[in-house]
KEKE-3310 file (N, C-alpha, C; in steps of 0.2 Angstrom, whole numbers, plus 5000, padded with zeros to 4 digits):
npx = (5447:5463:5472:5486:5487:5480:5490:5500:5494:5493:5506:5510:5502:5508:5519:5530:5543:5540:5547:5553:5557:5565:5567:5581:5588:5599:5595:5583:5569:5570:5561:5552:5558:5563:5552:5543:5552:5554:5541:5539:5549:5547:5535:5538:5545:5535:5526:5533:5533:5520:5512:5520:5527:5542:5549:5541:5542:5556:5566:5574:5585:5587:5598:5606:5619:5629:5633:5636:5622:5617:5605:5591:5594:5607:5609:5618:5616:5617:5614:5607:5607:5612:5605:5609:5610:5598:5587:5572:5557:5542:5535:5537:5543:5542:5550:5548:5554:5568:5565:5571:5583:5581:5571:5576:5585:5588:5592:5588:5574:5571:5574:5564:5553:5555:5556:5543:5535:5538:5535:5522:5515:5516:5521:5520:5527:5524:5532:5536:5526:5527:5537:5530:5520:5526:5531:5519:5513:5502:5492:5475:5471:5467:5476:5488:5498:5510:5503:5507:5512:5501:5495:5505:5507:5494:5494:5505:5502:5488:5478:5477:5469:5470:5470:5466:5469:5469:5477:5482:5480:5472:5473:5473:5484:5493:5497:5497:5503:5502:5512:5528:5526:5514:5518:5520:5508:5502:5510:5507:5494:5496:5503:5492:5484:5491:5494:5483:5471:5473:5487:5493:5488:5495:5508:5508:5506:5517:5526:5522:5513:5500:5486:5473:5465:5462:5452:5455:5458:5457:5450:5452:5445)
npy = (5655:5653:5660:5660:5660:5672:5680:5678:5683:5696:5700:5698:5708:5719:5719:5711:5699:5682:5669:5653:5637:5622:5606:5596:5580:5565:5554:5560:5562:5567:5576:5579:5589:5598:5601:5609:5619:5624:5629:5639:5648:5651:5657:5668:5675:5677:5685:5696:5701:5702:5707:5717:5714:5714:5704:5691:5678:5670:5657:5643:5629:5618:5610:5598:5602:5614:5606:5595:5585:5569:5565:5555:5543:5547:5560:5575:5588:5604:5613:5629:5633:5628:5619:5627:5640:5644:5656:5664:5656:5657:5647:5630:5616:5599:5586:5570:5553:5542:5540:5535:5539:5553:5551:5544:5553:5563:5577:5582:5580:5588:5600:5601:5601:5613:5623:5621:5626:5639:5643:5649:5641:5623:5611:5594:5583:5568:5554:5562:5565:5555:5560:5571:5565:5557:5567:5571:5581:5580:5576:5574:5579:5578:5569:5565:5554:5546:5535:5522:5521:5523:5512:5508:5520:5522:5510:5512:5524:5523:5532:5543:5552:5546:5549:5543:5543:5557:5572:5582:5587:5600:5607:5620:5626:5615:5606:5593:5582:5570:5558:5563:5571:5577:5586:5597:5602:5604:5615:5625:5626:5632:5644:5650:5652:5662:5672:5672:5665:5669:5672:5660:5652:5658:5655:5641:5641:5647:5637:5627:5618:5607:5612:5614:5627:5624:5614:5601:5599:5594:5604:5614:5605)
npz = (5517:5524:5538:5535:5521:5519:5523:5513:5502:5506:5506:5493:5487:5491:5484:5487:5487:5486:5495:5490:5495:5491:5496:5494:5493:5496:5483:5479:5469:5452:5444:5454:5461:5452:5443:5451:5454:5441:5438:5448:5445:5431:5433:5440:5430:5421:5428:5430:5417:5413:5424:5429:5441:5450:5456:5459:5464:5473:5471:5478:5480:5493:5503:5515:5517:5508:5497:5483:5479:5477:5466:5461:5449:5446:5444:5448:5460:5465:5479:5483:5496:5513:5527:5538:5533:5527:5521:5528:5524:5513:5506:5508:5499:5499:5491:5484:5481:5484:5499:5511:5516:5521:5529:5540:5545:5558:5558:5546:5547:5558:5552:5542:5550:5557:5546:5540:5551:5550:5538:5527:5519:5516:5505:5497:5486:5478:5486:5496:5504:5514:5523:5528:5534:5544:5552:5558:5551:5543:5550:5554:5541:5524:5511:5498:5487:5476:5465:5466:5479:5488:5495:5504:5511:5517:5525:5534:5540:5546:5552:5544:5531:5516:5499:5483:5465:5462:5457:5466:5483:5491:5507:5512:5522:5520:5506:5496:5483:5470:5461:5454:5439:5444:5453:5446:5441:5454:5458:5449:5453:5465:5461:5455:5467:5473:5463:5455:5442:5429:5428:5432:5421:5411:5414:5413:5399:5394:5398:5390:5395:5398:5406:5418:5426:5443:5442:5444:5457:5474:5484:5499:5508)
capx = (5454:5466:5476:5492:5486:5479:5497:5504:5490:5494:5513:5509:5499:5513:5524:5536:5545:5538:5553:5551:5562:5563:5572:5584:5592:5601:5589:5577:5566:5573:5556:5549:5560:5564:5546:5541:5557:5553:5535:5539:5554:5544:5529:5541:5547:5529:5523:5536:5531:5512:5510:5525:5530:5549:5551:5536:5545:5563:5566:5580:5586:5590:5601:5608:5625:5629:5637:5632:5618:5616:5598:5590:5597:5614:5610:5621:5612:5621:5609:5608:5608:5612:5600:5611:5610:5592:5583:5565:5553:5535:5533:5542:5541:5546:5549:5549:5560:5570:5565:5574:5588:5579:5566:5581:5590:5585:5593:5583:5567:5571:5574:5558:5548:5556:5554:5536:5532:5539:5532:5515:5512:5520:5518:5524:5527:5525:5533:5537:5520:5529:5540:5526:5516:5531:5531:5513:5510:5496:5486:5468:5470:5467:5483:5489:5505:5511:5498:5510:5513:5495:5493:5510:5506:5488:5496:5509:5498:5481:5474:5476:5464:5474:5466:5469:5466:5468:5483:5484:5474:5474:5470:5474:5491:5496:5495:5501:5502:5504:5519:5532:5524:5509:5520:5520:5501:5501:5514:5503:5488:5499:5503:5485:5482:5494:5494:5477:5471:5476:5494:5494:5487:5500:5514:5507:5506:5524:5530:5519:5510:5493:5484:5466:5465:5458:5446:5457:5461:5453:5452:5449:5440)
capy = (5657:5653:5666:5660:5662:5679:5684:5678:5688:5703:5701:5699:5715:5724:5717:5708:5693:5676:5664:5646:5633:5616:5602:5591:5575:5559:5550:5564:5561:5573:5580:5581:5596:5602:5603:5615:5624:5627:5632:5646:5652:5654:5661:5675:5679:5679:5690:5703:5703:5703:5711:5722:5712:5713:5697:5688:5672:5668:5650:5640:5622:5618:5603:5598:5607:5617:5602:5592:5580:5564:5564:5549:5541:5549:5568:5579:5594:5609:5617:5636:5634:5622:5620:5632:5647:5645:5662:5662:5653:5657:5641:5624:5610:5593:5582:5563:5549:5537:5544:5532:5543:5559:5549:5542:5558:5568:5584:5583:5580:5594:5606:5601:5604:5620:5627:5621:5630:5646:5645:5650:5635:5617:5606:5588:5579:5561:5551:5568:5564:5551:5564:5576:5561:5555:5573:5573:5587:5578:5573:5578:5582:5573:5570:5560:5553:5542:5529:5515:5521:5524:5507:5509:5526:5520:5505:5515:5529:5522:5537:5548:5551:5546:5549:5540:5546:5564:5574:5585:5589:5606:5608:5626:5627:5610:5604:5587:5580:5563:5557:5566:5577:5580:5592:5603:5604:5607:5621:5629:5628:5637:5650:5652:5654:5668:5677:5672:5660:5671:5672:5653:5649:5661:5652:5635:5641:5648:5631:5622:5612:5606:5612:5617:5630:5622:5609:5594:5599:5593:5611:5616:5600)
capz = (5516:5530:5539:5532:5514:5519:5524:5507:5497:5508:5504:5485:5485:5493:5479:5491:5484:5490:5495:5489:5497:5489:5499:5490:5497:5492:5480:5477:5462:5448:5442:5460:5463:5446:5441:5455:5453:5434:5438:5451:5441:5425:5435:5442:5424:5417:5432:5428:5410:5412:5429:5432:5447:5449:5458:5463:5468:5473:5472:5480:5482:5500:5505:5522:5516:5501:5493:5478:5481:5471:5465:5458:5442:5446:5443:5453:5461:5469:5483:5484:5503:5517:5532:5542:5530:5523:5523:5530:5518:5513:5504:5508:5495:5501:5486:5485:5478:5489:5505:5517:5519:5525:5535:5545:5547:5563:5556:5540:5550:5562:5548:5539:5555:5558:5540:5539:5556:5549:5531:5526:5515:5515:5500:5496:5480:5478:5493:5501:5509:5520:5527:5531:5539:5549:5557:5560:5548:5539:5555:5553:5535:5518:5507:5492:5485:5470:5465:5469:5486:5492:5500:5509:5516:5521:5530:5539:5544:5545:5554:5539:5525:5510:5493:5477:5459:5462:5456:5472:5488:5494:5513:5515:5523:5518:5500:5494:5476:5468:5459:5449:5436:5447:5456:5441:5441:5460:5458:5445:5457:5470:5458:5455:5473:5475:5458:5451:5437:5423:5428:5432:5415:5406:5416:5410:5392:5393:5399:5385:5399:5397:5413:5418:5433:5449:5441:5446:5464:5480:5487:5505:5510)
cpx = (5457:5470:5483:5492:5484:5486:5501:5500:5492:5501:5513:5507:5504:5519:5531:5537:5543:5544:5550:5557:5561:5569:5575:5588:5594:5595:5583:5575:5567:5567:5552:5551:5561:5558:5543:5546:5556:5547:5536:5544:5551:5538:5532:5543:5540:5525:5526:5534:5524:5510:5514:5528:5537:5551:5546:5538:5552:5563:5573:5580:5589:5592:5604:5615:5625:5634:5633:5628:5617:5609:5597:5592:5604:5615:5613:5618:5616:5615:5611:5610:5608:5606:5602:5610:5603:5588:5576:5561:5546:5532:5538:5539:5546:5545:5549:5555:5561:5570:5568:5579:5585:5574:5570:5586:5587:5586:5589:5576:5566:5570:5567:5553:5548:5554:5546:5532:5532:5536:5524:5511:5518:5517:5523:5522:5528:5526:5536:5532:5522:5533:5535:5522:5520:5531:5525:5510:5504:5490:5480:5467:5470:5474:5483:5496:5505:5506:5501:5512:5507:5494:5498:5509:5500:5490:5500:5506:5491:5476:5473:5471:5468:5470:5469:5466:5464:5476:5486:5478:5476:5470:5472:5482:5496:5493:5500:5499:5504:5511:5522:5529:5518:5511:5520:5513:5500:5504:5510:5497:5490:5500:5497:5482:5485:5493:5487:5477:5474:5483:5496:5494:5493:5507:5514:5508:5514:5528:5527:5516:5503:5490:5477:5466:5460:5454:5448:5459:5455:5454:5448:5444:5442)
cpy = (5657:5659:5666:5662:5669:5683:5684:5683:5695:5705:5702:5706:5720:5723:5715:5701:5687:5671:5657:5642:5626:5611:5597:5586:5569:5555:5553:5563:5568:5578:5582:5588:5600:5605:5609:5621:5628:5632:5639:5650:5655:5659:5668:5679:5681:5685:5697:5705:5705:5708:5717:5720:5711:5707:5694:5682:5672:5661:5647:5633:5622:5610:5604:5603:5609:5613:5598:5586:5575:5562:5557:5548:5545:5557:5571:5586:5598:5613:5624:5637:5628:5624:5626:5639:5648:5651:5660:5661:5655:5651:5636:5619:5605:5588:5574:5560:5543:5541:5541:5536:5549:5557:5546:5547:5563:5575:5586:5584:5586:5600:5607:5604:5611:5625:5627:5626:5637:5648:5646:5644:5629:5613:5600:5586:5572:5558:5556:5568:5560:5555:5569:5571:5559:5561:5575:5579:5586:5576:5578:5580:5576:5574:5564:5559:5549:5536:5523:5515:5522:5519:5507:5515:5525:5515:5508:5520:5529:5527:5543:5547:5552:5545:5547:5544:5553:5567:5578:5587:5595:5607:5615:5627:5621:5607:5598:5585:5573:5563:5561:5572:5580:5586:5598:5606:5607:5614:5626:5631:5633:5644:5654:5655:5661:5674:5677:5667:5662:5670:5665:5650:5652:5657:5645:5635:5643:5641:5625:5616:5612:5606:5616:5620:5626:5616:5602:5594:5597:5599:5612:5611:5599)
cpz = (5523:5531:5536:5525:5514:5519:5517:5502:5499:5505:5496:5483:5487:5488:5482:5487:5489:5489:5495:5490:5495:5491:5493:5495:5493:5490:5479:5470:5458:5447:5448:5462:5457:5443:5445:5454:5446:5435:5442:5448:5435:5427:5437:5435:5421:5421:5431:5421:5410:5418:5432:5438:5446:5451:5462:5467:5467:5475:5473:5482:5489:5502:5512:5522:5509:5497:5488:5481:5475:5471:5462:5451:5441:5444:5449:5454:5466:5473:5483:5492:5507:5523:5537:5540:5526:5525:5525:5523:5519:5511:5504:5504:5497:5495:5488:5482:5483:5495:5512:5520:5523:5530:5541:5547:5552:5561:5551:5543:5554:5558:5544:5544:5556:5552:5539:5544:5554:5542:5531:5523:5515:5510:5499:5489:5481:5485:5498:5506:5515:5525:5531:5536:5545:5555:5560:5557:5544:5544:5554:5546:5529:5514:5502:5491:5479:5471:5468:5476:5491:5497:5506:5514:5520:5527:5536:5543:5543:5548:5549:5533:5518:5504:5487:5471:5459:5462:5462:5476:5492:5501:5516:5516:5521:5511:5498:5487:5475:5465:5453:5445:5439:5451:5452:5442:5448:5461:5455:5449:5462:5467:5457:5461:5475:5470:5454:5445:5431:5422:5428:5425:5410:5408:5413:5402:5390:5393:5394:5389:5399:5404:5413:5425:5438:5448:5444:5453:5469:5485:5493:5508:5518)
residu = (MET:ASN:HIS:GLN:PHE:GLU:ASP:ILE:ALA:ALA:ARG:ARG:ALA:ARG:LEU:HIS:THR:LEU:HIS:VAL:GLY:ILE:LEU:VAL:PHE:PRO:GLY:VAL:GLU:VAL:LEU:ASP:PHE:ALA:GLY:PRO:PHE:GLU:VAL:PHE:SER:VAL:ALA:ALA:ARG:VAL:ALA:LYS:ARG:ASP:LEU:GLY:LEU:GLU:SER:ALA:PHE:LYS:VAL:ALA:LEU:ILE:GLY:ALA:GLU:ARG:ASP:THR:VAL:ALA:ALA:ARG:HIS:GLY:MET:GLY:VAL:LEU:PRO:HIS:HIS:GLY:PHE:ASP:ASP:THR:PRO:PRO:LEU:ASP:LEU:LEU:VAL:VAL:PRO:GLY:GLY:LEU:VAL:GLU:GLN:PRO:ARG:GLY:CYS:PRO:ARG:THR:LEU:ALA:TRP:ILE:ARG:ARG:ALA:SER:GLU:GLN:ALA:ALA:LEU:THR:ALA:SER:VAL:CYS:THR:GLY:ALA:PHE:LEU:LEU:ALA:GLN:LEU:GLY:LEU:LEU:ASP:GLY:LEU:ALA:ALA:THR:THR:HIS:TRP:SER:ASP:ILE:ALA:GLU:LEU:ARG:ALA:GLU:PHE:PRO:HIS:LEU:ASP:ILE:ARG:ALA:ASN:THR:PRO:TRP:VAL:ASP:GLN:GLY:ARG:ILE:VAL:SER:SER:ALA:GLY:ILE:SER:ALA:GLY:ILE:GLY:MET:SER:LEU:HIS:LEU:VAL:GLU:ARG:VAL:LEU:GLY:ALA:THR:LEU:ALA:ALA:ALA:THR:ALA:ARG:GLN:MET:GLU:TYR:ASP:TRP:THR:PRO:SER:THR:GLN:SER:SER:LYS:TYR:GLN)
# end
């Protein structure tokens, strides 16, 4: 268990809220951010019901500004915070989608780097892995992305250990997941890391999501 996760476990033991920030940007894939948002929000509700934890997770969407963001397929999303007023995060989630805009935006890249340095855990969904790779956050680690983007990620970042046919890859402080709905499974896995398999399974049941604790993950390799 790495030191960052030990910090998270200690905070949970003291019943402190864990702050989850999920990046949104123009062209972000809807389920990439909405899936993790739902998982951590439901987990907080289930943890209050089953464990008596008042607020296990507090989840927020983070945009460059507090203005409506046009997600993929035309959905408008209103972030809770902009880059300049984001509270300290324990967990940063970087979703995918059409990532050309954030990859070409120095302000977004600088914010991701800063937030990742401050957070105990950073996770990507789908093509969010390209953002982490561009910033060097996947150097020396195994990672994954959407099946249709595996070849491109390997070609652009040939030094990385990119793994196919796995829903998520857990490297301790950095966790990546495959496409779209895989972010839900990865988020449940992270709930398991923080609150245990029983609570994670109860969260999945509350969501009516078919999920098996840990058995599908490439964990701490």
